[in-house]
C-alpha positions as CSV (number, residue, x, y, z in Angstrom):
1,X,12.5,24.7,-28.8
2,X,16.0,25.8,-29.8
3,X,16.6,26.5,-33.4
4,X,19.0,24.1,-35.2
5,X,21.5,26.2,-37.2
6,X,23.9,24.9,-39.9
7,X,26.4,27.1,-41.7
8,X,26.8,25.1,-44.9
9,X,29.1,27.7,-46.5
10,X,31.3,29.8,-44.3
11,X,32.3,33.4,-45.0
12,X,34.8,33.7,-47.8
13,X,36.6,36.4,-49.7
14,X,35.6,36.9,-53.3
15,X,38.1,38.4,-55.7
16,X,36.7,39.7,-59.0
17,X,38.6,40.6,-62.2
18,X,38.2,44.0,-63.7
19,X,36.1,44.5,-67.0
20,X,38.1,43.5,-70.1
21,X,37.7,47.0,-71.6
22,X,38.2,49.0,-68.4
23,X,39.2,52.6,-69.0
24,X,41.3,54.0,-66.0
25,X,38.9,56.9,-65.6
26,X,36.0,54.5,-65.0
27,X,37.7,52.4,-62.4
28,X,35.8,54.1,-59.6
29,X,32.6,52.5,-60.9
30,X,34.0,49.0,-60.0
31,X,36.8,49.3,-57.5
32,X,34.6,48.7,-54.4
33,X,33.6,45.3,-56.0
34,X,37.0,43.8,-56.7
35,X,37.3,42.4,-53.2
36,X,34.2,41.4,-51.3
37,X,33.5,39.4,-48.2
38,X,30.7,36.9,-49.0
39,X,29.1,35.9,-45.7
40,X,27.7,32.6,-44.4
41,X,25.0,30.6,-46.1
42,X,22.9,29.5,-43.1
43,X,20.3,26.8,-42.8
44,X,18.0,26.9,-39.8
45,X,15.3,24.5,-38.6
46,X,12.3,25.9,-36.7
47,X,9.4,24.4,-34.8
48,X,5.9,26.0,-35.2
49,X,5.9,28.9,-37.6
50,X,3.1,31.1,-38.7
51,X,2.8,32.4,-42.3
52,X,0.3,34.9,-43.4
53,X,0.3,37.6,-46.1
54,X,3.8,36.7,-47.2
55,X,5.0,37.3,-43.6
56,X,6.9,34.5,-41.8
57,X,6.9,34.5,-38.0
58,X,9.2,32.2,-36.0
59,X,8.4,32.2,-32.3
60,X,8.0,29.6,-29.5
61,X,5.7,31.3,-27.1
62,X,1.9,31.8,-26.8
63,X,2.2,35.4,-28.2
64,X,3.0,34.2,-31.7
65,X,-0.1,35.6,-33.4
66,X,0.2,38.8,-31.5
67,X,3.8,39.3,-32.7
68,X,2.8,38.3,-36.2
69,X,0.2,41.0,-36.2
70,X,2.7,43.6,-34.9
71,X,5.0,42.6,-37.8
72,X,2.2,42.8,-40.3
73,X,1.3,46.4,-39.2
74,X,4.8,47.7,-39.0
75,X,5.6,46.3,-42.4
76,X,2.9,48.4,-44.1
77,X,3.5,52.0,-45.3
78,X,0.6,54.4,-45.0
79,X,-2.8,54.2,-43.3
80,X,-4.7,52.7,-46.3
81,X,-2.2,49.8,-46.6
82,X,-2.2,49.3,-42.8
83,X,-6.0,49.2,-42.7
84,X,-6.2,46.7,-45.6
85,X,-3.7,44.5,-43.8
86,X,-5.6,44.6,-40.6
87,X,-8.9,43.7,-42.3
88,X,-7.3,40.7,-44.0
89,X,-5.6,39.7,-40.8
90,X,-8.8,39.7,-38.8
91,X,-10.8,38.0,-41.5
92,X,-8.2,35.2,-41.6
93,X,-8.4,34.9,-37.8
94,X,-12.1,33.9,-38.2
95,X,-11.1,30.9,-40.4
96,X,-9.5,27.6,-39.4
97,X,-5.7,27.5,-39.6
98,X,-4.1,25.4,-42.4
99,X,-1.7,22.9,-40.9
100,X,1.4,21.7,-42.7
101,X,3.9,19.3,-41.2
102,X,7.1,20.2,-43.1
103,X,8.2,22.9,-45.6
104,X,11.0,25.2,-46.7
105,X,11.0,29.0,-46.9
106,X,13.3,30.7,-49.4
107,X,11.4,33.9,-50.3
108,X,11.6,37.5,-49.2
109,X,10.2,40.8,-50.3
110,X,12.3,40.8,-53.5
111,X,11.5,37.2,-54.6
112,X,9.0,38.3,-57.2
113,X,11.9,39.9,-59.2
114,X,13.4,37.7,-61.9
115,X,17.0,38.5,-60.9
116,X,16.4,37.9,-57.2
117,X,14.4,34.7,-57.7
118,X,16.9,33.2,-60.2
119,X,20.1,34.1,-58.3
120,X,19.0,34.2,-54.6
121,X,15.9,32.0,-54.1
122,X,17.2,29.2,-56.3
123,X,20.6,29.4,-54.7
124,X,18.9,28.8,-51.4
125,X,17.0,25.8,-52.8
126,X,20.3,24.4,-54.2
127,X,21.9,24.7,-50.8
128,X,18.9,22.8,-49.2
129,X,19.2,20.1,-51.9
130,X,22.9,19.6,-51.0
131,X,22.3,18.7,-47.3
132,X,19.0,16.7,-47.3
133,X,16.0,15.5,-49.2
134,X,14.1,18.6,-50.3
135,X,10.7,19.3,-48.8
136,X,8.1,21.4,-50.5
137,X,9.0,25.1,-51.1
138,X,6.3,27.2,-49.5
139,X,5.2,30.1,-51.7
140,X,3.0,33.1,-50.9
141,X,0.0,33.0,-53.1
142,X,1.0,36.4,-54.7
143,X,3.9,34.7,-56.5
144,X,1.4,32.9,-58.8
145,X,1.5,36.0,-60.9
146,X,5.1,35.6,-61.8
147,X,5.2,32.8,-64.4
148,X,9.0,32.3,-64.3
149,X,8.8,31.1,-60.7
150,X,6.6,28.2,-61.5
151,X,8.4,27.5,-64.7
152,X,11.8,27.3,-63.0
153,X,10.5,25.0,-60.2
154,X,8.8,22.7,-62.7
155,X,11.8,22.6,-64.9
156,X,14.1,21.7,-62.0
157,X,11.6,19.2,-60.5
158,X,11.4,21.1,-57.3
159,X,8.2,20.4,-55.1
160,X,6.3,23.5,-54.1
161,X,3.1,24.6,-52.4
162,X,1.2,27.9,-52.7
163,X,-0.2,29.0,-49.4
164,X,-3.6,30.4,-48.8
165,X,-3.9,34.2,-48.9
166,X,-7.1,34.1,-46.7
167,X,-5.9,31.8,-43.9
168,X,-3.1,31.5,-41.5
169,X,-0.7,28.6,-42.3
170,X,1.0,26.9,-39.4
171,X,4.1,24.8,-40.3
172,X,5.2,22.3,-37.7
173,X,8.8,21.9,-39.0
174,X,10.1,24.7,-41.2
175,X,13.5,25.0,-42.8
176,X,14.8,28.5,-43.8
177,X,17.9,29.6,-45.6
178,X,19.6,33.0,-45.1
179,X,22.4,34.5,-47.2
180,X,24.6,36.7,-45.1
181,X,25.6,39.1,-47.9
182,X,23.9,41.9,-49.8
183,X,21.9,41.4,-52.9
184,X,24.0,41.6,-56.0
185,X,26.7,39.4,-54.5
186,X,26.9,35.7,-54.8
187,X,28.1,32.5,-53.4
188,X,29.9,31.3,-56.6
189,X,29.6,27.6,-55.7
190,X,25.8,27.8,-55.4
191,X,25.3,30.0,-58.4
192,X,27.3,27.7,-60.7
193,X,25.4,24.7,-59.4
194,X,22.1,26.4,-60.2
195,X,23.4,27.2,-63.7
196,X,24.6,23.7,-64.3
197,X,21.3,22.2,-63.2
198,X,19.4,24.3,-65.7
199,X,21.8,23.4,-68.5
200,X,21.3,19.7,-67.6
201,X,17.5,20.1,-67.9
202,X,17.5,22.0,-71.2
203,X,20.2,20.5,-73.4
204,X,21.3,22.0,-76.8
205,X,23.5,19.8,-79.0
206,X,25.2,22.6,-81.0
207,X,26.6,25.9,-79.7
208,X,25.9,28.2,-82.7
209,X,27.8,31.2,-81.3
210,X,24.8,33.5,-81.6
211,X,25.0,37.1,-80.5
212,X,22.0,38.4,-78.7
213,X,20.9,41.9,-78.0
214,X,18.4,41.9,-75.0
215,X,16.0,44.8,-75.7
216,X,14.0,46.7,-73.0
217,X,11.8,48.4,-75.6
218,X,8.7,46.9,-74.1
219,X,9.7,47.8,-70.5
220,X,7.8,50.5,-68.6
221,X,11.0,52.3,-67.6
222,X,14.7,52.3,-68.1
223,X,14.9,52.1,-71.9
224,X,17.3,53.3,-74.6
225,X,15.4,56.1,-76.3
226,X,17.3,55.8,-79.6
227,X,17.3,52.0,-79.7
228,X,15.8,51.8,-83.2
229,X,18.9,53.6,-84.5
230,X,21.1,50.9,-83.1
231,X,19.7,48.2,-85.4
232,X,22.0,48.8,-88.4
233,X,25.0,48.6,-86.1
234,X,23.8,45.5,-84.4
235,X,23.0,43.8,-87.7
236,X,26.5,44.6,-89.0
237,X,28.0,42.9,-86.0
238,X,25.7,39.8,-86.2
239,X,23.4,40.6,-83.3
240,X,19.8,39.4,-83.1
241,X,17.4,41.5,-81.1
242,X,15.1,39.8,-78.5
243,X,12.5,40.9,-76.0
244,X,12.9,38.2,-73.4
245,X,9.5,38.7,-71.8
246,X,8.0,37.2,-75.0
247,X,9.5,33.8,-74.4
248,X,9.1,31.0,-72.0
249,X,11.9,30.3,-69.5
250,X,12.9,27.1,-71.4
251,X,13.1,29.0,-74.7
252,X,15.3,31.6,-73.1
253,X,17.6,29.0,-71.7
254,X,17.9,27.3,-75.1
255,X,18.6,30.6,-76.7
256,X,21.4,31.5,-74.2
257,X,23.0,28.1,-74.6
258,X,23.3,28.7,-78.3
259,X,25.0,32.1,-77.7
260,X,28.5,33.3,-77.2
261,X,27.7,37.0,-76.5
262,X,24.8,38.8,-74.9
263,X,24.4,42.6,-74.6
264,X,21.9,45.0,-73.3
265,X,20.9,47.7,-70.9
266,X,21.2,47.1,-67.2
267,X,18.0,45.1,-66.4
268,X,16.6,41.7,-65.5
269,X,17.2,40.2,-69.0
270,X,20.9,40.1,-68.3
271,X,20.2,37.6,-65.5
272,X,20.1,35.1,-68.4
273,X,23.8,35.1,-68.5
274,X,23.2,32.3,-66.0
275,X,22.5,29.9,-68.9
276,X,25.5,30.9,-71.2
277,X,28.1,28.4,-72.1
278,X,31.6,28.8,-70.6
279,X,33.9,31.3,-72.3
280,X,31.0,33.5,-73.3
281,X,30.9,37.3,-73.0
282,X,28.5,39.8,-71.4
283,X,28.2,43.5,-72.5
284,X,26.3,45.7,-70.0
285,X,25.0,49.1,-71.1
286,X,25.1,51.1,-67.8
287,X,24.4,54.6,-66.8
288,X,27.3,57.0,-66.5
289,X,28.3,57.8,-62.9
290,X,26.3,54.9,-61.4
291,X,28.9,53.1,-59.2
292,X,26.1,51.3,-57.2
293,X,24.4,49.0,-59.7
294,X,27.2,46.4,-60.1
295,X,25.1,43.2,-59.7
296,X,25.7,42.0,-63.3
297,X,29.4,42.8,-63.2
298,X,29.6,40.7,-60.0
299,X,27.4,38.0,-61.5
300,X,29.6,37.7,-64.7
301,X,32.6,37.3,-62.5
302,X,30.9,34.6,-60.3
303,X,30.1,32.6,-63.5
304,X,33.6,33.1,-65.0
305,X,32.3,35.1,-68.0
306,X,34.1,37.9,-69.8
307,X,32.5,41.3,-68.9
308,X,32.5,44.4,-71.0
309,X,30.6,47.6,-70.3
310,X,29.5,50.7,-72.2
311,X,28.4,53.9,-70.5
312,X,25.3,55.8,-71.5
313,X,23.9,59.2,-70.7
314,X,20.8,59.2,-68.5
315,X,18.0,61.5,-69.5
316,X,17.0,62.4,-65.9
317,X,18.4,62.4,-62.4
318,X,17.0,59.0,-61.8
319,X,20.0,56.8,-62.5
320,X,18.2,53.6,-61.8
321,X,14.8,53.9,-63.6
322,X,15.4,56.8,-66.0
323,X,15.7,56.4,-69.8
324,X,19.0,56.9,-71.5
325,X,20.7,57.8,-74.8
326,X,23.4,55.5,-76.3
327,X,26.2,56.9,-78.4
328,X,26.2,54.9,-81.7
329,X,29.8,55.4,-82.5
330,X,30.9,54.1,-79.0
331,X,28.7,51.0,-79.5
332,X,30.2,50.3,-82.9
333,X,33.8,50.7,-81.6
334,X,33.1,48.3,-78.7
335,X,31.5,45.6,-80.9
336,X,34.3,45.9,-83.4
337,X,36.8,44.9,-80.6
338,X,34.9,41.6,-80.2
339,X,35.6,40.7,-83.8
């Protein structure tokens, strides 16, 4: 049966404003992001889909299981992983298939990441909501381990269903959403609607204008090695220090709604700018010479937030995951400009 395709948002040009504290010598870090083509947001309806081991197969012929197996094998790296995948596949083939009439698929290999789930998967769900009544979101069983996924779905009253990890699931009518633009870019309309929906669910009466420093001190990688030395400066400028992984999603949303400034090293915690009030500011601590990791700059622009940055020196050649050292005087000067 032919797939039914609906492009709910056509390709559009996104224009982003430069950082408020941009130095001319740093413009090369951002210049490729000022003008971006944001592609289509496409909804597709499929008949008879097979899901197993987080892999979705959409075919209409009798070779659907054979092709699903080929996809499973080719997706694994290394003999050990391939062997484990084959064993699980053939064990599942001995069991009856779980049949589902309708469902929606919004996940990919990055969905377990906080940033990707909150900005991409939830944007896909928001798009589905805008065109029809929302069917259950089908989730791979492995996503049970990421508490923010279930918290966000419950908070937004979105129906969902975890799939078996030991059986094939066959969905008779499946709806999928694809975003035709790279991760770290956004459809502004959808992202703002996600943000508004969260704010409607977790309401705070008073905006206290709090200043929040998002610490990665408990992270396994990419930390500021001299972060303890920052505390006197942060205290002087009215910043409170939080490790976001200690708090429920609802608590994080409430905290952000009480804030006017958030700051921290490039990392998932900055995704919480999604919940900031309008006219708020974001300060991203980012590695010097890294002109690739611009997702939070782009996100701040999509949400109409003021964006500032501060460059830090990496302690290794690994610009993405390596630890770094932050100059105390530069931090003090930047925070002084905020008043």
